[in-house]
C-alpha positions as CSV (number, residue, x, y, z in Angstrom):
1,X,-18.2,15.5,-9.0
2,X,-20.6,14.4,-12.2
3,X,-18.2,11.7,-13.5
4,X,-18.8,9.7,-10.0
5,X,-22.4,9.5,-10.6
6,X,-24.4,6.8,-12.4
7,X,-27.3,8.6,-13.6
8,X,-27.6,11.9,-11.4
9,X,-30.5,13.6,-13.3
10,X,-32.8,10.6,-14.6
11,X,-35.9,11.6,-16.9
12,X,-39.2,11.1,-15.5
13,X,-40.3,8.9,-18.5
14,X,-41.8,5.7,-18.6
15,X,-42.5,3.3,-22.0
16,X,-46.0,2.2,-22.8
17,X,-46.9,-0.8,-25.0
18,X,-49.7,0.1,-26.9
19,X,-51.6,2.3,-24.5
20,X,-54.3,4.8,-26.1
21,X,-54.9,6.9,-22.9
22,X,-51.8,8.9,-23.2
23,X,-51.7,12.3,-21.1
24,X,-52.4,15.8,-23.0
25,X,-49.5,17.2,-24.4
26,X,-47.2,14.1,-24.6
27,X,-44.7,13.7,-27.1
28,X,-44.6,10.4,-28.6
29,X,-41.9,8.6,-30.1
30,X,-41.0,4.8,-31.3
31,X,-41.9,2.2,-33.6
32,X,-43.4,-1.2,-34.0
33,X,-46.2,-0.4,-31.5
34,X,-43.8,1.0,-28.5
35,X,-44.8,4.6,-27.8
36,X,-42.5,6.5,-25.2
37,X,-43.8,9.6,-23.3
38,X,-40.8,11.7,-23.4
39,X,-41.3,13.9,-20.0
40,X,-40.2,17.9,-20.1
41,X,-39.2,17.8,-16.4
42,X,-36.7,15.7,-15.0
43,X,-35.7,14.5,-11.2
44,X,-32.5,15.6,-9.8
45,X,-31.5,12.7,-7.6
46,X,-29.3,12.6,-4.6
47,X,-26.1,10.6,-5.9
48,X,-24.1,7.9,-4.3
49,X,-20.6,9.5,-3.7
50,X,-19.1,6.6,-2.5
51,X,-19.7,2.9,-1.9
52,X,-20.7,2.9,1.5
53,X,-22.9,6.0,1.1
54,X,-26.6,5.5,1.8
55,X,-28.0,9.2,2.2
56,X,-26.4,12.7,1.8
57,X,-26.6,16.0,3.1
58,X,-26.9,19.4,1.1
59,X,-24.2,21.7,2.1
60,X,-25.3,24.4,-0.5
61,X,-27.2,25.2,-3.5
62,X,-25.0,26.5,-6.1
63,X,-27.9,27.8,-8.2
64,X,-31.2,29.3,-7.1
65,X,-34.6,28.2,-8.1
66,X,-35.0,29.8,-11.8
67,X,-31.7,29.9,-12.6
68,X,-30.7,28.5,-16.4
69,X,-28.3,25.4,-16.2
70,X,-26.2,24.3,-19.1
71,X,-24.9,20.7,-19.1
72,X,-21.5,20.1,-17.0
73,X,-22.4,23.1,-14.6
74,X,-22.3,22.6,-11.0
75,X,-25.9,22.6,-9.3
76,X,-25.2,21.5,-5.7
77,X,-22.8,20.6,-3.1
78,X,-23.5,17.3,-1.2
79,X,-21.8,16.1,2.0
80,X,-21.3,12.4,1.7
81,X,-19.7,10.5,4.8
82,X,-16.2,12.1,4.4
83,X,-16.1,15.0,2.0
84,X,-18.2,17.7,0.3
85,X,-18.6,17.3,-3.6
86,X,-19.8,19.4,-6.2
87,X,-22.6,17.6,-8.4
88,X,-23.2,18.6,-12.1
89,X,-25.9,18.5,-14.5
90,X,-26.1,16.4,-17.3
91,X,-28.9,18.5,-18.7
92,X,-29.6,21.8,-20.2
93,X,-32.6,23.4,-18.5
94,X,-34.0,25.5,-15.3
95,X,-33.8,24.7,-12.0
96,X,-37.4,24.7,-11.4
97,X,-37.9,23.3,-7.7
98,X,-35.5,22.7,-4.9
99,X,-37.1,19.8,-2.9
100,X,-34.4,19.4,-0.1
101,X,-33.2,22.8,1.3
102,X,-29.7,23.4,2.5
103,X,-29.1,21.3,5.7
104,X,-31.5,18.7,4.6
105,X,-30.7,15.1,4.4
106,X,-32.1,12.7,1.5
107,X,-31.5,9.2,0.9
108,X,-29.3,7.8,-2.0
109,X,-31.7,7.7,-5.1
110,X,-34.6,10.2,-3.9
111,X,-35.2,13.2,-5.7
112,X,-33.8,16.4,-4.3
113,X,-35.3,19.0,-6.9
114,X,-36.5,19.3,-10.2
115,X,-35.0,20.0,-13.7
116,X,-37.7,22.1,-16.3
117,X,-36.6,21.8,-20.1
118,X,-38.0,25.4,-20.4
119,X,-39.3,28.4,-18.2
120,X,-42.8,27.8,-19.4
121,X,-42.6,24.4,-17.7
122,X,-41.1,25.7,-14.2
123,X,-44.5,26.3,-12.7
124,X,-45.6,22.8,-13.7
125,X,-42.4,21.7,-11.9
126,X,-43.2,23.7,-8.6
127,X,-46.8,22.3,-8.5
128,X,-45.4,19.1,-8.9
129,X,-43.0,19.6,-6.3
130,X,-45.5,20.5,-4.0
131,X,-47.7,17.8,-4.7
132,X,-44.8,14.7,-3.9
133,X,-44.1,17.1,-0.8
134,X,-47.8,16.9,0.3
135,X,-48.2,13.2,-0.5
136,X,-44.9,12.2,1.6
137,X,-46.2,13.7,4.6
138,X,-49.8,12.5,4.0
139,X,-51.3,9.6,6.1
140,X,-51.8,6.5,4.2
141,X,-55.4,6.0,2.7
142,X,-58.1,3.8,4.3
143,X,-57.9,0.0,3.3
144,X,-60.8,0.4,1.5
145,X,-60.3,3.5,-0.6
146,X,-58.7,2.9,-4.1
147,X,-55.5,4.2,-4.8
148,X,-55.3,7.1,-7.4
149,X,-54.2,5.8,-10.7
150,X,-50.1,6.9,-11.3
151,X,-49.5,9.5,-13.8
152,X,-47.0,9.0,-16.4
153,X,-45.0,11.8,-15.9
154,X,-45.5,12.2,-12.2
155,X,-42.4,12.7,-9.8
156,X,-42.0,10.2,-7.6
157,X,-43.1,10.8,-3.5
158,X,-40.0,11.2,-1.4
159,X,-39.6,11.5,2.1
160,X,-38.1,15.2,1.9
161,X,-38.4,18.4,4.0
162,X,-41.5,20.4,3.1
163,X,-40.1,23.5,0.8
164,X,-39.5,26.8,2.7
165,X,-41.1,30.3,1.8
166,X,-40.7,31.4,-1.6
167,X,-38.4,34.1,0.0
168,X,-35.8,31.6,1.2
169,X,-35.4,30.5,-2.4
170,X,-35.3,33.5,-4.3
171,X,-33.4,33.5,-7.6
172,X,-32.0,36.9,-7.0
173,X,-29.1,37.4,-4.5
174,X,-29.1,40.2,-2.0
175,X,-26.7,43.2,-2.7
176,X,-24.7,45.1,-0.2
177,X,-24.2,49.0,0.6
178,X,-22.5,50.3,-2.0
179,X,-24.0,48.1,-5.0
180,X,-21.5,45.3,-4.4
181,X,-23.1,41.5,-5.3
182,X,-23.2,39.4,-2.4
183,X,-23.3,36.0,-3.9
184,X,-24.7,33.6,-0.7
185,X,-26.9,30.5,-0.4
186,X,-30.4,31.2,0.7
187,X,-29.9,29.1,3.6
188,X,-26.9,31.4,4.5
189,X,-28.8,34.4,4.3
190,X,-31.5,33.2,6.4
191,X,-28.9,31.9,9.3
192,X,-26.6,35.5,8.8
193,X,-30.0,37.2,9.7
194,X,-30.6,34.9,12.8
195,X,-27.1,35.2,14.0
196,X,-27.0,38.9,13.3
197,X,-23.7,38.3,10.8
198,X,-22.7,40.9,8.0
199,X,-22.4,38.9,4.8
200,X,-20.3,42.0,3.6
201,X,-17.6,40.9,6.0
202,X,-17.3,37.1,5.0
203,X,-15.4,35.6,2.5
204,X,-17.3,32.9,1.0
205,X,-15.7,29.1,0.7
206,X,-18.1,27.8,-1.8
207,X,-18.0,27.3,-5.4
208,X,-16.8,30.7,-7.0
209,X,-16.7,32.3,-3.7
210,X,-20.4,31.5,-2.8
211,X,-21.3,32.2,0.7
212,X,-22.3,29.0,2.2
213,X,-23.9,28.2,5.9
214,X,-20.7,26.6,7.1
215,X,-18.9,30.2,6.5
216,X,-21.8,32.4,8.4
217,X,-21.4,29.7,11.7
218,X,-17.7,30.2,11.3
219,X,-18.3,34.1,11.0
220,X,-20.7,33.8,14.2
221,X,-18.3,31.5,16.3
222,X,-15.3,33.9,15.6
223,X,-17.1,36.8,17.1
224,X,-18.2,35.3,20.0
225,X,-14.2,34.1,20.5
226,X,-13.4,37.6,19.9
227,X,-16.1,38.8,22.7
228,X,-14.5,36.3,25.1
229,X,-10.9,37.3,24.3
230,X,-12.1,40.8,25.1
231,X,-13.7,40.2,28.1
232,X,-17.2,41.6,27.1
233,X,-20.8,40.4,27.5
234,X,-22.4,37.3,28.8
235,X,-19.9,35.3,26.1
236,X,-17.1,35.7,28.2
237,X,-18.8,33.2,30.8
238,X,-19.2,30.6,28.1
239,X,-17.0,27.4,28.5
240,X,-16.4,27.1,24.7
241,X,-18.0,29.0,21.9
242,X,-20.8,27.4,19.9
243,X,-21.4,25.1,22.9
244,X,-24.7,25.0,25.0
245,X,-24.2,22.7,27.8
246,X,-26.9,20.0,28.3
247,X,-28.2,19.9,24.8
248,X,-28.5,16.6,22.7
249,X,-26.5,17.1,19.3
250,X,-27.2,14.7,16.5
251,X,-23.9,13.3,14.5
252,X,-23.1,14.6,11.7
253,X,-22.7,12.6,8.4
254,X,-18.9,12.4,9.0
255,X,-19.6,11.4,12.6
256,X,-22.2,8.8,11.6
257,X,-19.7,6.9,9.2
258,X,-17.0,7.0,12.0
259,X,-19.3,5.5,14.6
260,X,-20.4,3.0,12.1
261,X,-17.0,1.8,11.4
262,X,-15.9,1.8,14.9
263,X,-18.9,-0.7,15.6
264,X,-17.9,-2.6,12.6
265,X,-14.3,-2.8,13.9
266,X,-15.6,-4.7,17.2
267,X,-16.3,-7.8,15.1
268,X,-12.2,-8.2,14.3
269,X,-10.0,-10.1,16.9
270,X,-7.2,-7.6,17.4
271,X,-4.0,-7.6,19.7
272,X,-1.6,-5.0,20.4
273,X,2.3,-5.0,20.5
274,X,4.2,-1.8,21.9
275,X,7.8,-0.9,21.0
276,X,10.3,1.9,22.0
277,X,12.2,3.6,19.2
278,X,15.4,6.1,19.6
279,X,14.7,9.1,17.5
280,X,17.9,10.7,17.8
281,X,19.0,10.5,14.3
282,X,15.5,11.0,12.6
283,X,15.5,14.2,14.6
284,X,18.6,15.5,13.3
285,X,17.7,14.4,9.8
286,X,14.3,16.3,10.3
287,X,16.4,19.4,11.3
288,X,18.2,19.2,8.0
289,X,15.5,18.6,5.6
290,X,12.7,20.7,7.1
291,X,13.3,23.8,5.1
292,X,12.9,22.0,2.2
293,X,9.4,21.2,2.9
294,X,9.6,18.2,4.2
295,X,7.3,16.9,7.2
296,X,7.9,14.6,10.1
297,X,4.4,12.8,8.9
298,X,6.1,12.4,5.7
299,X,9.3,10.9,7.3
300,X,7.4,8.4,9.4
301,X,5.5,7.4,6.6
302,X,8.1,6.8,4.5
303,X,10.2,4.4,7.5
304,X,6.8,3.0,7.8
305,X,6.3,2.1,4.2
306,X,10.0,0.7,3.7
307,X,9.5,-1.7,6.8
308,X,6.4,-3.1,5.3
309,X,7.8,-3.7,1.8
310,X,9.9,-6.4,4.0
311,X,6.9,-7.8,5.8
312,X,4.1,-7.8,3.5
313,X,1.9,-9.8,5.7
314,X,1.4,-6.9,8.1
315,X,0.2,-4.8,5.0
316,X,-2.2,-7.4,4.3
317,X,-5.9,-7.4,5.0
318,X,-9.2,-9.5,5.4
319,X,-12.2,-8.5,4.3
320,X,-14.7,-11.6,4.3
321,X,-13.3,-13.8,7.2
322,X,-12.2,-16.8,5.0
323,X,-9.2,-15.3,3.2
324,X,-6.8,-12.4,3.2
325,X,-5.0,-10.3,0.3
326,X,-1.6,-9.4,0.1
327,X,-1.9,-6.1,-1.1
328,X,0.1,-5.5,-4.5
329,X,0.5,-1.5,-3.2
330,X,1.7,0.0,0.2
331,X,-0.6,2.8,0.9
332,X,-0.3,4.5,3.8
333,X,-3.2,6.4,5.4
334,X,-2.6,9.0,7.9
335,X,-5.0,10.2,10.6
336,X,-6.1,14.0,10.5
337,X,-8.5,15.5,13.0
338,X,-11.1,17.4,11.6
339,X,-13.8,20.0,13.0
340,X,-16.6,17.3,14.2
341,X,-14.8,14.4,13.0
342,X,-11.9,12.3,11.6
343,X,-10.3,11.1,8.1
344,X,-7.8,9.4,6.7
345,X,-6.1,11.1,3.8
346,X,-3.8,8.2,1.9
347,X,-0.3,8.4,0.9
348,X,-0.1,5.9,-2.2
349,X,2.9,4.1,-3.0
350,X,4.8,5.5,-0.1
351,X,7.4,2.9,-0.6
352,X,8.4,4.1,-4.1
353,X,8.1,8.0,-3.7
354,X,11.0,10.2,-2.9
355,X,10.4,12.1,0.6
356,X,10.0,15.6,-1.0
357,X,7.1,14.4,-3.3
358,X,5.6,12.5,-0.4
359,X,5.9,15.6,1.6
360,X,4.3,17.8,-1.1
361,X,1.5,15.1,-1.4
362,X,0.9,15.1,2.0
363,X,0.2,18.8,2.2
364,X,-1.8,19.1,-0.6
365,X,-4.1,16.3,0.8
366,X,-4.5,17.9,4.6
367,X,-5.5,21.2,2.7
368,X,-8.2,19.1,1.0
369,X,-9.4,17.1,3.8
370,X,-9.8,20.5,5.7
371,X,-11.8,22.0,3.1
372,X,-13.8,19.0,2.6
373,X,-13.0,18.5,-0.8
374,X,-11.0,14.9,-0.5
375,X,-12.0,12.4,-3.5
376,X,-13.1,8.9,-2.2
377,X,-10.0,7.3,-3.8
378,X,-7.9,9.8,-1.7
379,X,-9.0,8.4,1.7
380,X,-10.6,5.1,1.4
381,X,-7.6,3.2,0.0
382,X,-4.9,2.7,2.4
383,X,-3.5,-0.7,3.6
384,X,-2.0,0.7,6.7
385,X,-2.8,3.2,9.0
386,X,-0.9,5.9,11.4
387,X,-2.1,7.8,13.9
388,X,0.4,10.2,15.7
389,X,-0.8,12.3,18.7
390,X,3.0,13.1,19.5
391,X,2.7,16.8,18.5
392,X,0.1,16.8,21.6
393,X,2.4,15.7,23.9
394,X,0.9,12.1,24.2
395,X,3.7,9.4,25.2
396,X,1.6,6.5,23.9
397,X,-2.1,5.5,23.3
398,X,-3.7,2.2,21.4
399,X,-5.8,3.0,18.1
400,X,-8.6,1.3,17.0
401,X,-8.4,-0.8,13.7
402,X,-10.1,0.5,10.6
403,X,-12.5,-2.1,9.1
404,X,-10.8,-3.7,5.8
405,X,-7.2,-3.2,6.9
406,X,-4.5,-5.4,8.8
407,X,-3.0,-2.9,11.1
408,X,-2.8,0.5,12.4
409,X,0.2,1.9,14.5
410,X,-0.3,4.5,17.2
411,X,2.7,7.1,17.3
412,X,3.8,9.0,20.5
413,X,5.8,11.8,21.1
414,X,9.6,11.7,20.9
415,X,10.9,12.6,24.4
416,X,14.4,12.6,26.3
417,X,14.9,9.5,28.3
418,X,17.8,8.4,30.5
419,X,19.1,5.0,29.3
420,X,22.0,2.5,29.7
421,X,24.6,2.7,26.9
422,X,26.2,-0.6,25.3
423,X,29.2,0.2,27.4
424,X,27.6,0.1,30.5
425,X,27.4,4.1,31.4
426,X,24.1,6.3,31.5
427,X,23.2,8.4,28.8
428,X,20.3,10.4,27.3
429,X,18.3,9.7,24.3
430,X,15.2,10.7,22.4
431,X,12.7,7.7,22.3
432,X,9.2,7.4,21.2
433,X,6.7,4.6,22.0
434,X,4.8,2.8,19.2
435,X,1.9,0.4,19.5
436,X,0.6,-1.7,16.8
437,X,-2.9,-3.1,16.9
438,X,-3.6,-5.8,14.0
439,X,-6.0,-8.3,12.8
440,X,-5.5,-11.7,14.8
441,X,-6.8,-14.0,12.0
442,X,-4.2,-12.8,9.6
443,X,-1.1,-11.0,11.6
444,X,0.9,-12.9,14.4
445,X,2.8,-11.5,17.5
446,X,6.1,-12.5,15.7
447,X,5.0,-11.0,12.5
448,X,4.5,-8.0,14.3
449,X,7.6,-8.1,16.2
450,X,9.6,-8.7,13.3
451,X,8.2,-5.9,11.7
452,X,8.8,-3.3,14.8
453,X,12.5,-4.2,14.7
454,X,12.9,-3.4,10.9
455,X,11.1,-0.1,11.7
456,X,13.1,0.9,14.5
457,X,16.5,0.0,12.4
458,X,15.2,2.2,9.9
459,X,14.1,5.2,12.0
460,X,17.4,4.9,14.2
461,X,19.4,4.9,10.8
462,X,17.4,6.5,8.3
463,X,19.8,7.1,5.5
464,X,17.5,5.3,3.2
465,X,14.5,7.8,3.5
466,X,16.1,10.6,1.6
467,X,17.4,8.1,-1.6
């Protein structure tokens, strides 16, 4: 969103000191010998949507070349390391030239498009975009060749993909048979033609129902899956829809961010402690409250938060290697698997929020995560992480510690187990295995053991979870 950006649209203007050689048509303003050239064409920059973002991928252009823009209107959807976000314009004008097409990647701060003040300047902006693209792809001049003098209102050269043919960025959308207008991004139209997908049968997930490339790819994959189920065509022998064996696939933006975090976590000295918890009482409570919308994830998050409130050192974090912080809030991050990645939506102040509100919040976060619409504060503010693979039947596993946090707990499936009762008899109980990975610079074995004892007592007598 626009409020996340510092200067997404920065005028290409330079301030000159007493320069008599101004370009033709430049407007001069200022006083006391200072002249400012006010450019009519502005650069649209790749915004920094999070503190860790170094580059972004263009998911879709909400507007096409030649479209008129109003201040505050969404122009482009950008994929950061964890989410897709609408970027709004701070100025009125016309989207004159798209310099990075859908699917293209650009570094933060580099130009991705040009904004013209009036229709008359669109052609000039396109010429500047073409000039910038040509200069970025041309070899450097020989050492003896003098570099040309920079133009006052010239657009900065950036390493971006060469713009495709004009037909791919037409300002009008194609219409389906019957006159119904199909609003789709240029890249989505091109992809639909290549994959032989009927745009008229697709429900767009982009802004205002706009069809984006992801929608076309999903429709194509669904068609392949349908053929596999019917046992028809060559797709029936394919091992998995959309996967070509033997190919090398580059990381997506999200996979790249996950990879970077996992490598960073290797620099932290960690250790692991496991514990077996009886879940009969928790299972009974879940059966009572699930009809009211309560989820098992919310119950586990609430139980964990209540235990952390009694053991603040397990909720602490060490970021600089020289000190650690007792976090003032207990924010439970819960790992969620996405198609091609992983994200950890955060339940803030989980120890203070009632279980019903916590469940509603969790459902909202999961929906936003799957739509790639989470805001940064909704996934990067966790102080303790839960990773639950119990729903897949996994009985135990270890989790990798996310950078910047003190501990993560891996939760296995609750399964019937034969146990010895306190009176010496043999009985059956539902039990689950939990394994906590912790930062040994801050948290020690006794700290985790004490925390797990408290957690077990809360889960085995869960009366406080619904208060």
